[in-house]
mmCIF file of the N, C-alpha and C atoms, coordinates in Angstrom:
data_MODEL
# 
_entry.id   MODEL 
# 
loop_
_atom_site.group_PDB 
_atom_site.id 
_atom_site.type_symbol 
_atom_site.label_atom_id 
_atom_site.label_alt_id 
_atom_site.label_comp_id 
_atom_site.label_asym_id 
_atom_site.label_entity_id 
_atom_site.label_seq_id 
_atom_site.pdbx_PDB_ins_code 
_atom_site.Cartn_x 
_atom_site.Cartn_y 
_atom_site.Cartn_z 
_atom_site.occupancy 
_atom_site.B_iso_or_equiv 
_atom_site.pdbx_formal_charge 
_atom_site.auth_seq_id 
_atom_site.auth_comp_id 
_atom_site.auth_asym_id 
_atom_site.auth_atom_id 
_atom_site.pdbx_PDB_model_num 
ATOM 1   N N  . MET A 1 1  ? -73.155 -180.706 10.629 1.00 0.00 ? 1  MET A N  1 
ATOM 2   C CA . MET A 1 1  ? -73.055 -179.367 10.101 1.00 0.00 ? 1  MET A CA 1 
ATOM 3   C C  . MET A 1 1  ? -73.368 -179.395 8.606  1.00 0.00 ? 1  MET A C  1 
ATOM 4   N N  . ARG A 1 2  ? -74.208 -178.512 8.168  1.00 0.00 ? 2  ARG A N  1 
ATOM 5   C CA . ARG A 1 2  ? -74.548 -178.408 6.757  1.00 0.00 ? 2  ARG A CA 1 
ATOM 6   C C  . ARG A 1 2  ? -73.454 -177.622 6.040  1.00 0.00 ? 2  ARG A C  1 
ATOM 7   N N  . THR A 1 3  ? -72.989 -178.141 4.919  1.00 0.00 ? 3  THR A N  1 
ATOM 8   C CA . THR A 1 3  ? -71.959 -177.466 4.143  1.00 0.00 ? 3  THR A CA 1 
ATOM 9   C C  . THR A 1 3  ? -72.586 -176.871 2.895  1.00 0.00 ? 3  THR A C  1 
ATOM 10  N N  . GLU A 1 4  ? -72.352 -175.601 2.665  1.00 0.00 ? 4  GLU A N  1 
ATOM 11  C CA . GLU A 1 4  ? -72.877 -174.930 1.489  1.00 0.00 ? 4  GLU A CA 1 
ATOM 12  C C  . GLU A 1 4  ? -71.767 -174.791 0.458  1.00 0.00 ? 4  GLU A C  1 
ATOM 13  N N  . PRO A 1 5  ? -72.123 -174.736 -0.821 1.00 0.00 ? 5  PRO A N  1 
ATOM 14  C CA . PRO A 1 5  ? -71.091 -174.576 -1.856 1.00 0.00 ? 5  PRO A CA 1 
ATOM 15  C C  . PRO A 1 5  ? -70.444 -173.196 -1.786 1.00 0.00 ? 5  PRO A C  1 
ATOM 16  N N  . TYR A 1 6  ? -69.226 -173.122 -2.248 1.00 0.00 ? 6  TYR A N  1 
ATOM 17  C CA . TYR A 1 6  ? -68.511 -171.850 -2.295 1.00 0.00 ? 6  TYR A CA 1 
ATOM 18  C C  . TYR A 1 6  ? -69.153 -170.946 -3.331 1.00 0.00 ? 6  TYR A C  1 
ATOM 19  N N  . ARG A 1 7  ? -69.435 -169.732 -2.947 1.00 0.00 ? 7  ARG A N  1 
ATOM 20  C CA . ARG A 1 7  ? -70.078 -168.782 -3.854 1.00 0.00 ? 7  ARG A CA 1 
ATOM 21  C C  . ARG A 1 7  ? -69.250 -167.511 -4.005 1.00 0.00 ? 7  ARG A C  1 
ATOM 22  N N  . GLY A 1 8  ? -67.944 -167.605 -3.783 1.00 0.00 ? 8  GLY A N  1 
ATOM 23  C CA . GLY A 1 8  ? -67.097 -166.432 -3.923 1.00 0.00 ? 8  GLY A CA 1 
ATOM 24  C C  . GLY A 1 8  ? -66.931 -165.653 -2.629 1.00 0.00 ? 8  GLY A C  1 
ATOM 25  N N  . GLN A 1 9  ? -67.215 -166.291 -1.499 1.00 0.00 ? 9  GLN A N  1 
ATOM 26  C CA . GLN A 1 9  ? -67.081 -165.617 -0.221 1.00 0.00 ? 9  GLN A CA 1 
ATOM 27  C C  . GLN A 1 9  ? -65.609 -165.310 0.059  1.00 0.00 ? 9  GLN A C  1 
ATOM 28  N N  . VAL A 1 10 ? -65.380 -164.181 0.684  1.00 0.00 ? 10 VAL A N  1 
ATOM 29  C CA . VAL A 1 10 ? -64.035 -163.770 1.061  1.00 0.00 ? 10 VAL A CA 1 
ATOM 30  C C  . VAL A 1 10 ? -64.080 -163.315 2.515  1.00 0.00 ? 10 VAL A C  1 
ATOM 31  N N  . TYR A 1 11 ? -63.162 -163.831 3.324  1.00 0.00 ? 11 TYR A N  1 
ATOM 32  C CA . TYR A 1 11 ? -63.073 -163.384 4.713  1.00 0.00 ? 11 TYR A CA 1 
ATOM 33  C C  . TYR A 1 11 ? -62.108 -162.211 4.780  1.00 0.00 ? 11 TYR A C  1 
ATOM 34  N N  . ILE A 1 12 ? -62.529 -161.122 5.368  1.00 0.00 ? 12 ILE A N  1 
ATOM 35  C CA . ILE A 1 12 ? -61.683 -159.941 5.562  1.00 0.00 ? 12 ILE A CA 1 
ATOM 36  C C  . ILE A 1 12 ? -61.608 -159.715 7.061  1.00 0.00 ? 12 ILE A C  1 
ATOM 37  N N  . ASP A 1 13 ? -60.403 -159.731 7.586  1.00 0.00 ? 13 ASP A N  1 
ATOM 38  C CA . ASP A 1 13 ? -60.191 -159.638 9.026  1.00 0.00 ? 13 ASP A CA 1 
ATOM 39  C C  . ASP A 1 13 ? -60.308 -158.186 9.506  1.00 0.00 ? 13 ASP A C  1 
ATOM 40  N N  . VAL A 1 14 ? -61.543 -157.765 9.683  1.00 0.00 ? 14 VAL A N  1 
ATOM 41  C CA . VAL A 1 14 ? -61.847 -156.431 10.183 1.00 0.00 ? 14 VAL A CA 1 
ATOM 42  C C  . VAL A 1 14 ? -62.894 -156.608 11.268 1.00 0.00 ? 14 VAL A C  1 
ATOM 43  N N  . PRO A 1 15 ? -62.678 -156.021 12.433 1.00 0.00 ? 15 PRO A N  1 
ATOM 44  C CA . PRO A 1 15 ? -63.684 -156.185 13.488 1.00 0.00 ? 15 PRO A CA 1 
ATOM 45  C C  . PRO A 1 15 ? -64.994 -155.507 13.115 1.00 0.00 ? 15 PRO A C  1 
ATOM 46  N N  . TYR A 1 16 ? -66.098 -156.149 13.489 1.00 0.00 ? 16 TYR A N  1 
ATOM 47  C CA . TYR A 1 16 ? -67.416 -155.550 13.254 1.00 0.00 ? 16 TYR A CA 1 
ATOM 48  C C  . TYR A 1 16 ? -67.651 -154.501 14.335 1.00 0.00 ? 16 TYR A C  1 
ATOM 49  N N  . GLU A 1 17 ? -67.177 -153.330 14.043 1.00 0.00 ? 17 GLU A N  1 
ATOM 50  C CA . GLU A 1 17 ? -67.300 -152.195 14.962 1.00 0.00 ? 17 GLU A CA 1 
ATOM 51  C C  . GLU A 1 17 ? -67.495 -150.968 14.087 1.00 0.00 ? 17 GLU A C  1 
ATOM 52  N N  . VAL A 1 18 ? -68.721 -150.446 14.054 1.00 0.00 ? 18 VAL A N  1 
ATOM 53  C CA . VAL A 1 18 ? -69.049 -149.380 13.107 1.00 0.00 ? 18 VAL A CA 1 
ATOM 54  C C  . VAL A 1 18 ? -68.228 -148.107 13.284 1.00 0.00 ? 18 VAL A C  1 
ATOM 55  N N  . SER A 1 19 ? -67.566 -147.951 14.424 1.00 0.00 ? 19 SER A N  1 
ATOM 56  C CA . SER A 1 19 ? -66.719 -146.770 14.623 1.00 0.00 ? 19 SER A CA 1 
ATOM 57  C C  . SER A 1 19 ? -65.246 -147.046 14.302 1.00 0.00 ? 19 SER A C  1 
ATOM 58  N N  . ASP A 1 20 ? -64.904 -148.285 13.970 1.00 0.00 ? 20 ASP A N  1 
ATOM 59  C CA . ASP A 1 20 ? -63.526 -148.649 13.628 1.00 0.00 ? 20 ASP A CA 1 
ATOM 60  C C  . ASP A 1 20 ? -63.194 -148.112 12.226 1.00 0.00 ? 20 ASP A C  1 
ATOM 61  N N  . PRO A 1 21 ? -62.084 -147.381 12.070 1.00 0.00 ? 21 PRO A N  1 
ATOM 62  C CA . PRO A 1 21 ? -61.742 -146.807 10.766 1.00 0.00 ? 21 PRO A CA 1 
ATOM 63  C C  . PRO A 1 21 ? -61.608 -147.856 9.649  1.00 0.00 ? 21 PRO A C  1 
ATOM 64  N N  . ALA A 1 22 ? -61.056 -149.016 9.943  1.00 0.00 ? 22 ALA A N  1 
ATOM 65  C CA . ALA A 1 22 ? -60.911 -150.063 8.922  1.00 0.00 ? 22 ALA A CA 1 
ATOM 66  C C  . ALA A 1 22 ? -62.282 -150.581 8.494  1.00 0.00 ? 22 ALA A C  1 
ATOM 67  N N  . TYR A 1 23 ? -63.184 -150.755 9.442  1.00 0.00 ? 23 TYR A N  1 
ATOM 68  C CA . TYR A 1 23 ? -64.541 -151.192 9.111  1.00 0.00 ? 23 TYR A CA 1 
ATOM 69  C C  . TYR A 1 23 ? -65.249 -150.132 8.276  1.00 0.00 ? 23 TYR A C  1 
ATOM 70  N N  . MET A 1 24 ? -65.116 -148.879 8.663  1.00 0.00 ? 24 MET A N  1 
ATOM 71  C CA . MET A 1 24 ? -65.765 -147.790 7.926  1.00 0.00 ? 24 MET A CA 1 
ATOM 72  C C  . MET A 1 24 ? -65.246 -147.721 6.488  1.00 0.00 ? 24 MET A C  1 
ATOM 73  N N  . GLN A 1 25 ? -63.958 -147.955 6.292  1.00 0.00 ? 25 GLN A N  1 
ATOM 74  C CA . GLN A 1 25 ? -63.376 -147.945 4.954  1.00 0.00 ? 25 GLN A CA 1 
ATOM 75  C C  . GLN A 1 25 ? -63.931 -149.106 4.117  1.00 0.00 ? 25 GLN A C  1 
ATOM 76  N N  . LEU A 1 26 ? -64.004 -150.287 4.709  1.00 0.00 ? 26 LEU A N  1 
ATOM 77  C CA . LEU A 1 26 ? -64.550 -151.449 4.009  1.00 0.00 ? 26 LEU A CA 1 
ATOM 78  C C  . LEU A 1 26 ? -66.012 -151.227 3.651  1.00 0.00 ? 26 LEU A C  1 
ATOM 79  N N  . GLU A 1 27 ? -66.785 -150.747 4.593  1.00 0.00 ? 27 GLU A N  1 
ATOM 80  C CA . GLU A 1 27 ? -68.198 -150.489 4.349  1.00 0.00 ? 27 GLU A CA 1 
ATOM 81  C C  . GLU A 1 27 ? -68.383 -149.468 3.223  1.00 0.00 ? 27 GLU A C  1 
ATOM 82  N N  . ALA A 1 28 ? -67.576 -148.408 3.214  1.00 0.00 ? 28 ALA A N  1 
ATOM 83  C CA . ALA A 1 28 ? -67.670 -147.389 2.167  1.00 0.00 ? 28 ALA A CA 1 
ATOM 84  C C  . ALA A 1 28 ? -67.289 -147.956 0.800  1.00 0.00 ? 28 ALA A C  1 
ATOM 85  N N  . PHE A 1 29 ? -66.370 -148.912 0.778  1.00 0.00 ? 29 PHE A N  1 
ATOM 86  C CA . PHE A 1 29 ? -65.973 -149.548 -0.474 1.00 0.00 ? 29 PHE A CA 1 
ATOM 87  C C  . PHE A 1 29 ? -67.089 -150.435 -1.027 1.00 0.00 ? 29 PHE A C  1 
ATOM 88  N N  . LEU A 1 30 ? -67.781 -151.143 -0.141 1.00 0.00 ? 30 LEU A N  1 
ATOM 89  C CA . LEU A 1 30 ? -68.796 -152.116 -0.559 1.00 0.00 ? 30 LEU A CA 1 
ATOM 90  C C  . LEU A 1 30 ? -70.187 -151.530 -0.757 1.00 0.00 ? 30 LEU A C  1 
ATOM 91  N N  . GLU A 1 31 ? -70.505 -150.476 -0.016 1.00 0.00 ? 31 GLU A N  1 
ATOM 92  C CA . GLU A 1 31 ? -71.858 -149.938 -0.036 1.00 0.00 ? 31 GLU A CA 1 
ATOM 93  C C  . GLU A 1 31 ? -71.900 -148.465 -0.425 1.00 0.00 ? 31 GLU A C  1 
ATOM 94  N N  . HIS A 1 32 ? -73.043 -148.080 -1.007 1.00 0.00 ? 32 HIS A N  1 
ATOM 95  C CA . HIS A 1 32 ? -73.329 -146.659 -1.223 1.00 0.00 ? 32 HIS A CA 1 
ATOM 96  C C  . HIS A 1 32 ? -73.721 -146.053 0.130  1.00 0.00 ? 32 HIS A C  1 
ATOM 97  N N  . ALA A 1 33 ? -73.792 -144.741 0.202  1.00 0.00 ? 33 ALA A N  1 
ATOM 98  C CA . ALA A 1 33 ? -74.144 -144.054 1.450  1.00 0.00 ? 33 ALA A CA 1 
ATOM 99  C C  . ALA A 1 33 ? -75.523 -144.460 1.970  1.00 0.00 ? 33 ALA A C  1 
ATOM 100 N N  . ASP A 1 34 ? -76.437 -144.863 1.069  1.00 0.00 ? 34 ASP A N  1 
ATOM 101 C CA . ASP A 1 34 ? -77.778 -145.268 1.500  1.00 0.00 ? 34 ASP A CA 1 
ATOM 102 C C  . ASP A 1 34 ? -77.845 -146.722 1.965  1.00 0.00 ? 34 ASP A C  1 
ATOM 103 N N  . GLY A 1 35 ? -76.702 -147.441 1.942  1.00 0.00 ? 35 GLY A N  1 
ATOM 104 C CA . GLY A 1 35 ? -76.652 -148.821 2.395  1.00 0.00 ? 35 GLY A CA 1 
ATOM 105 C C  . GLY A 1 35 ? -76.848 -149.853 1.296  1.00 0.00 ? 35 GLY A C  1 
ATOM 106 N N  . SER A 1 36 ? -77.156 -149.412 0.085  1.00 0.00 ? 36 SER A N  1 
ATOM 107 C CA . SER A 1 36 ? -77.295 -150.366 -1.021 1.00 0.00 ? 36 SER A CA 1 
ATOM 108 C C  . SER A 1 36 ? -75.901 -150.776 -1.507 1.00 0.00 ? 36 SER A C  1 
ATOM 109 N N  . MET A 1 37 ? -75.819 -151.980 -2.065 1.00 0.00 ? 37 MET A N  1 
ATOM 110 C CA . MET A 1 37 ? -74.529 -152.506 -2.512 1.00 0.00 ? 37 MET A CA 1 
ATOM 111 C C  . MET A 1 37 ? -74.080 -151.825 -3.801 1.00 0.00 ? 37 MET A C  1 
ATOM 112 N N  . ARG A 1 38 ? -72.782 -151.669 -3.951 1.00 0.00 ? 38 ARG A N  1 
ATOM 113 C CA . ARG A 1 38 ? -72.231 -151.053 -5.160 1.00 0.00 ? 38 ARG A CA 1 
ATOM 114 C C  . ARG A 1 38 ? -72.309 -151.985 -6.371 1.00 0.00 ? 38 ARG A C  1 
ATOM 115 N N  . TRP A 1 39 ? -72.354 -153.297 -6.140 1.00 0.00 ? 39 TRP A N  1 
ATOM 116 C CA . TRP A 1 39 ? -72.380 -154.272 -7.233 1.00 0.00 ? 39 TRP A CA 1 
ATOM 117 C C  . TRP A 1 39 ? -73.620 -155.145 -7.111 1.00 0.00 ? 39 TRP A C  1 
ATOM 118 N N  . ASP A 1 40 ? -74.311 -155.317 -8.233 1.00 0.00 ? 40 ASP A N  1 
ATOM 119 C CA . ASP A 1 40 ? -75.486 -156.190 -8.257 1.00 0.00 ? 40 ASP A CA 1 
ATOM 120 C C  . ASP A 1 40 ? -75.091 -157.612 -7.867 1.00 0.00 ? 40 ASP A C  1 
ATOM 121 N N  . GLY A 1 41 ? -75.893 -158.239 -7.042 1.00 0.00 ? 41 GLY A N  1 
ATOM 122 C CA . GLY A 1 41 ? -75.650 -159.611 -6.634 1.00 0.00 ? 41 GLY A CA 1 
ATOM 123 C C  . GLY A 1 41 ? -74.673 -159.765 -5.480 1.00 0.00 ? 41 GLY A C  1 
ATOM 124 N N  . ALA A 1 42 ? -74.022 -158.692 -5.070 1.00 0.00 ? 42 ALA A N  1 
ATOM 125 C CA . ALA A 1 42 ? -73.081 -158.759 -3.946 1.00 0.00 ? 42 ALA A CA 1 
ATOM 126 C C  . ALA A 1 42 ? -73.837 -158.580 -2.632 1.00 0.00 ? 42 ALA A C  1 
ATOM 127 N N  . ARG A 1 43 ? -73.316 -159.207 -1.584 1.00 0.00 ? 43 ARG A N  1 
ATOM 128 C CA . ARG A 1 43 ? -73.879 -159.054 -0.242 1.00 0.00 ? 43 ARG A CA 1 
ATOM 129 C C  . ARG A 1 43 ? -72.747 -158.786 0.723  1.00 0.00 ? 43 ARG A C  1 
ATOM 130 N N  . PHE A 1 44 ? -72.997 -157.992 1.727  1.00 0.00 ? 44 PHE A N  1 
ATOM 131 C CA . PHE A 1 44 ? -72.027 -157.661 2.769  1.00 0.00 ? 44 PHE A CA 1 
ATOM 132 C C  . PHE A 1 44 ? -72.558 -158.271 4.055  1.00 0.00 ? 44 PHE A C  1 
ATOM 133 N N  . ILE A 1 45 ? -71.948 -159.384 4.484  1.00 0.00 ? 45 ILE A N  1 
ATOM 134 C CA . ILE A 1 45 ? -72.426 -160.133 5.641  1.00 0.00 ? 45 ILE A CA 1 
ATOM 135 C C  . ILE A 1 45 ? -71.269 -160.327 6.618  1.00 0.00 ? 45 ILE A C  1 
ATOM 136 N N  . CYS A 1 46 ? -71.537 -160.190 7.872  1.00 0.00 ? 46 CYS A N  1 
ATOM 137 C CA . CYS A 1 46 ? -70.519 -160.398 8.902  1.00 0.00 ? 46 CYS A CA 1 
ATOM 138 C C  . CYS A 1 46 ? -70.710 -161.781 9.526  1.00 0.00 ? 46 CYS A C  1 
ATOM 139 N N  . TYR A 1 47 ? -69.653 -162.589 9.480  1.00 0.00 ? 47 TYR A N  1 
ATOM 140 C CA . TYR A 1 47 ? -69.635 -163.920 10.084 1.00 0.00 ? 47 TYR A CA 1 
ATOM 141 C C  . TYR A 1 47 ? -68.504 -163.991 11.098 1.00 0.00 ? 47 TYR A C  1 
ATOM 142 N N  . PRO A 1 48 ? -68.650 -164.780 12.143 1.00 0.00 ? 48 PRO A N  1 
ATOM 143 C CA . PRO A 1 48 ? -67.541 -164.972 13.076 1.00 0.00 ? 48 PRO A CA 1 
ATOM 144 C C  . PRO A 1 48 ? -66.419 -165.782 12.419 1.00 0.00 ? 48 PRO A C  1 
ATOM 145 N N  . LEU A 1 49 ? -65.199 -165.545 12.864 1.00 0.00 ? 49 LEU A N  1 
ATOM 146 C CA . LEU A 1 49 ? -64.023 -166.187 12.290 1.00 0.00 ? 49 LEU A CA 1 
ATOM 147 C C  . LEU A 1 49 ? -64.133 -167.707 12.318 1.00 0.00 ? 49 LEU A C  1 
ATOM 148 N N  . ASP A 1 50 ? -64.590 -168.301 13.416 1.00 0.00 ? 50 ASP A N  1 
ATOM 149 C CA . ASP A 1 50 ? -64.647 -169.761 13.487 1.00 0.00 ? 50 ASP A CA 1 
ATOM 150 C C  . ASP A 1 50 ? -65.571 -170.341 12.419 1.00 0.00 ? 50 ASP A C  1 
ATOM 151 N N  . TYR A 1 51 ? -66.628 -169.656 12.081 1.00 0.00 ? 51 TYR A N  1 
ATOM 152 C CA . TYR A 1 51 ? -67.507 -170.103 11.002 1.00 0.00 ? 51 TYR A CA 1 
ATOM 153 C C  . TYR A 1 51 ? -66.784 -170.045 9.656  1.00 0.00 ? 51 TYR A C  1 
ATOM 154 N N  . CYS A 1 52 ? -66.019 -168.993 9.440  1.00 0.00 ? 52 CYS A N  1 
ATOM 155 C CA . CYS A 1 52 ? -65.298 -168.815 8.177  1.00 0.00 ? 52 CYS A CA 1 
ATOM 156 C C  . CYS A 1 52 ? -64.150 -169.814 8.019  1.00 0.00 ? 52 CYS A C  1 
ATOM 157 N N  . MET A 1 53 ? -63.635 -170.313 9.105  1.00 0.00 ? 53 MET A N  1 
ATOM 158 C CA . MET A 1 53 ? -62.481 -171.220 9.055  1.00 0.00 ? 53 MET A CA 1 
ATOM 159 C C  . MET A 1 53 ? -62.882 -172.685 8.899  1.00 0.00 ? 53 MET A C  1 
ATOM 160 N N  . ARG A 1 54 ? -64.154 -172.999 8.753  1.00 0.00 ? 54 ARG A N  1 
ATOM 161 C CA . ARG A 1 54 ? -64.584 -174.397 8.719  1.00 0.00 ? 54 ARG A CA 1 
ATOM 162 C C  . ARG A 1 54 ? -64.022 -175.177 7.529  1.00 0.00 ? 54 ARG A C  1 
ATOM 163 N N  . ASN A 1 55 ? -63.606 -174.521 6.457  1.00 0.00 ? 55 ASN A N  1 
ATOM 164 C CA . ASN A 1 55 ? -63.009 -175.192 5.303  1.00 0.00 ? 55 ASN A CA 1 
ATOM 165 C C  . ASN A 1 55 ? -61.572 -174.734 5.059  1.00 0.00 ? 55 ASN A C  1 
ATOM 166 N N  . ALA A 1 56 ? -60.901 -174.302 6.091  1.00 0.00 ? 56 ALA A N  1 
ATOM 167 C CA . ALA A 1 56 ? -59.549 -173.762 5.948  1.00 0.00 ? 56 ALA A CA 1 
ATOM 168 C C  . ALA A 1 56 ? -58.569 -174.767 5.354  1.00 0.00 ? 56 ALA A C  1 
ATOM 169 N N  . GLN A 1 57 ? -58.809 -176.065 5.545  1.00 0.00 ? 57 GLN A N  1 
ATOM 170 C CA . GLN A 1 57 ? -57.906 -177.083 5.013  1.00 0.00 ? 57 GLN A CA 1 
ATOM 171 C C  . GLN A 1 57 ? -57.814 -176.988 3.495  1.00 0.00 ? 57 GLN A C  1 
ATOM 172 N N  . GLN A 1 58 ? -58.804 -176.424 2.850  1.00 0.00 ? 58 GLN A N  1 
ATOM 173 C CA . GLN A 1 58 ? -58.784 -176.296 1.399  1.00 0.00 ? 58 GLN A CA 1 
ATOM 174 C C  . GLN A 1 58 ? -57.757 -175.282 0.910  1.00 0.00 ? 58 GLN A C  1 
ATOM 175 N N  . ASP A 1 59 ? -57.232 -174.468 1.810  1.00 0.00 ? 59 ASP A N  1 
ATOM 176 C CA . ASP A 1 59 ? -56.208 -173.485 1.452  1.00 0.00 ? 59 ASP A CA 1 
ATOM 177 C C  . ASP A 1 59 ? -54.800 -174.062 1.489  1.00 0.00 ? 59 ASP A C  1 
ATOM 178 N N  . ALA A 1 60 ? -54.646 -175.283 1.984  1.00 0.00 ? 60 ALA A N  1 
ATOM 179 C CA . ALA A 1 60 ? -53.320 -175.906 2.074  1.00 0.00 ? 60 ALA A CA 1 
ATOM 180 C C  . ALA A 1 60 ? -52.763 -176.151 0.669  1.00 0.00 ? 60 ALA A C  1 
ATOM 181 N N  . PRO A 1 61 ? -51.462 -175.931 0.491  1.00 0.00 ? 61 PRO A N  1 
ATOM 182 C CA . PRO A 1 61 ? -50.855 -176.179 -0.824 1.00 0.00 ? 61 PRO A CA 1 
ATOM 183 C C  . PRO A 1 61 ? -51.127 -177.614 -1.288 1.00 0.00 ? 61 PRO A C  1 
ATOM 184 N N  . GLY A 1 62 ? -51.550 -177.749 -2.520 1.00 0.00 ? 62 GLY A N  1 
ATOM 185 C CA . GLY A 1 62 ? -51.785 -179.058 -3.102 1.00 0.00 ? 62 GLY A CA 1 
ATOM 186 C C  . GLY A 1 62 ? -53.120 -179.691 -2.782 1.00 0.00 ? 62 GLY A C  1 
ATOM 187 N N  . PHE A 1 63 ? -53.938 -179.055 -1.948 1.00 0.00 ? 63 PHE A N  1 
ATOM 188 C CA . PHE A 1 63 ? -55.215 -179.654 -1.550 1.00 0.00 ? 63 PHE A CA 1 
ATOM 189 C C  . PHE A 1 63 ? -56.049 -180.031 -2.761 1.00 0.00 ? 63 PHE A C  1 
ATOM 190 N N  . TRP A 1 64 ? -56.253 -179.118 -3.683 1.00 0.00 ? 64 TRP A N  1 
ATOM 191 C CA . TRP A 1 64 ? -57.134 -179.373 -4.825 1.00 0.00 ? 64 TRP A CA 1 
ATOM 192 C C  . TRP A 1 64 ? -56.511 -180.346 -5.813 1.00 0.00 ? 64 TRP A C  1 
ATOM 193 N N  . ASP A 1 65 ? -55.188 -180.352 -5.920 1.00 0.00 ? 65 ASP A N  1 
ATOM 194 C CA . ASP A 1 65 ? -54.529 -181.342 -6.780 1.00 0.00 ? 65 ASP A CA 1 
ATOM 195 C C  . ASP A 1 65 ? -54.768 -182.753 -6.238 1.00 0.00 ? 65 ASP A C  1 
ATOM 196 N N  . ARG A 1 66 ? -54.626 -182.912 -4.901 1.00 0.00 ? 66 ARG A N  1 
ATOM 197 C CA . ARG A 1 66 ? -54.881 -184.218 -4.289 1.00 0.00 ? 66 ARG A CA 1 
ATOM 198 C C  . ARG A 1 66 ? -56.344 -184.594 -4.421 1.00 0.00 ? 66 ARG A C  1 
ATOM 199 N N  . TRP A 1 67 ? -57.235 -183.628 -4.250 1.00 0.00 ? 67 TRP A N  1 
ATOM 200 C CA . TRP A 1 67 ? -58.654 -183.886 -4.376 1.00 0.00 ? 67 TRP A CA 1 
ATOM 201 C C  . TRP A 1 67 ? -58.978 -184.358 -5.787 1.00 0.00 ? 67 TRP A C  1 
ATOM 202 N N  . ALA A 1 68 ? -58.424 -183.685 -6.798 1.00 0.00 ? 68 ALA A N  1 
ATOM 203 C CA . ALA A 1 68 ? -58.697 -184.055 -8.187 1.00 0.00 ? 68 ALA A CA 1 
ATOM 204 C C  . ALA A 1 68 ? -58.126 -185.445 -8.505 1.00 0.00 ? 68 ALA A C  1 
ATOM 205 N N  . ALA A 1 69 ? -56.972 -185.772 -7.953 1.00 0.00 ? 69 ALA A N  1 
ATOM 206 C CA . ALA A 1 69 ? -56.358 -187.071 -8.209 1.00 0.00 ? 69 ALA A CA 1 
ATOM 207 C C  . ALA A 1 69 ? -57.189 -188.208 -7.607 1.00 0.00 ? 69 ALA A C  1 
ATOM 208 N N  . ASP A 1 70 ? -57.851 -187.941 -6.499 1.00 0.00 ? 70 ASP A N  1 
ATOM 209 C CA . ASP A 1 70 ? -58.681 -188.947 -5.830 1.00 0.00 ? 70 ASP A CA 1 
ATOM 210 C C  . ASP A 1 70 ? -60.105 -188.983 -6.357 1.00 0.00 ? 70 ASP A C  1 
ATOM 211 N N  . PHE A 1 71 ? -60.453 -188.066 -7.228 1.00 0.00 ? 71 PHE A N  1 
ATOM 212 C CA . PHE A 1 71 ? -61.822 -187.947 -7.709 1.00 0.00 ? 71 PHE A CA 1 
ATOM 213 C C  . PHE A 1 71 ? -62.223 -189.076 -8.590 1.00 0.00 ? 71 PHE A C  1 
# 
């Protein structure tokens, strides 16, 4: 599996369902009515949860402290 560097990605647990009120609220927050992004350089991409969880171990308390100590 190819690992890409972290670029500020955030997982938001909202189903990809264009008629779901939570999805519609998120989409309205991130995009203008014409579909363009509200912030330059931002992208709105839907990924499956299992893909997003591939580095979940990095969220464990102390992970980065241990990583830095072993560096």
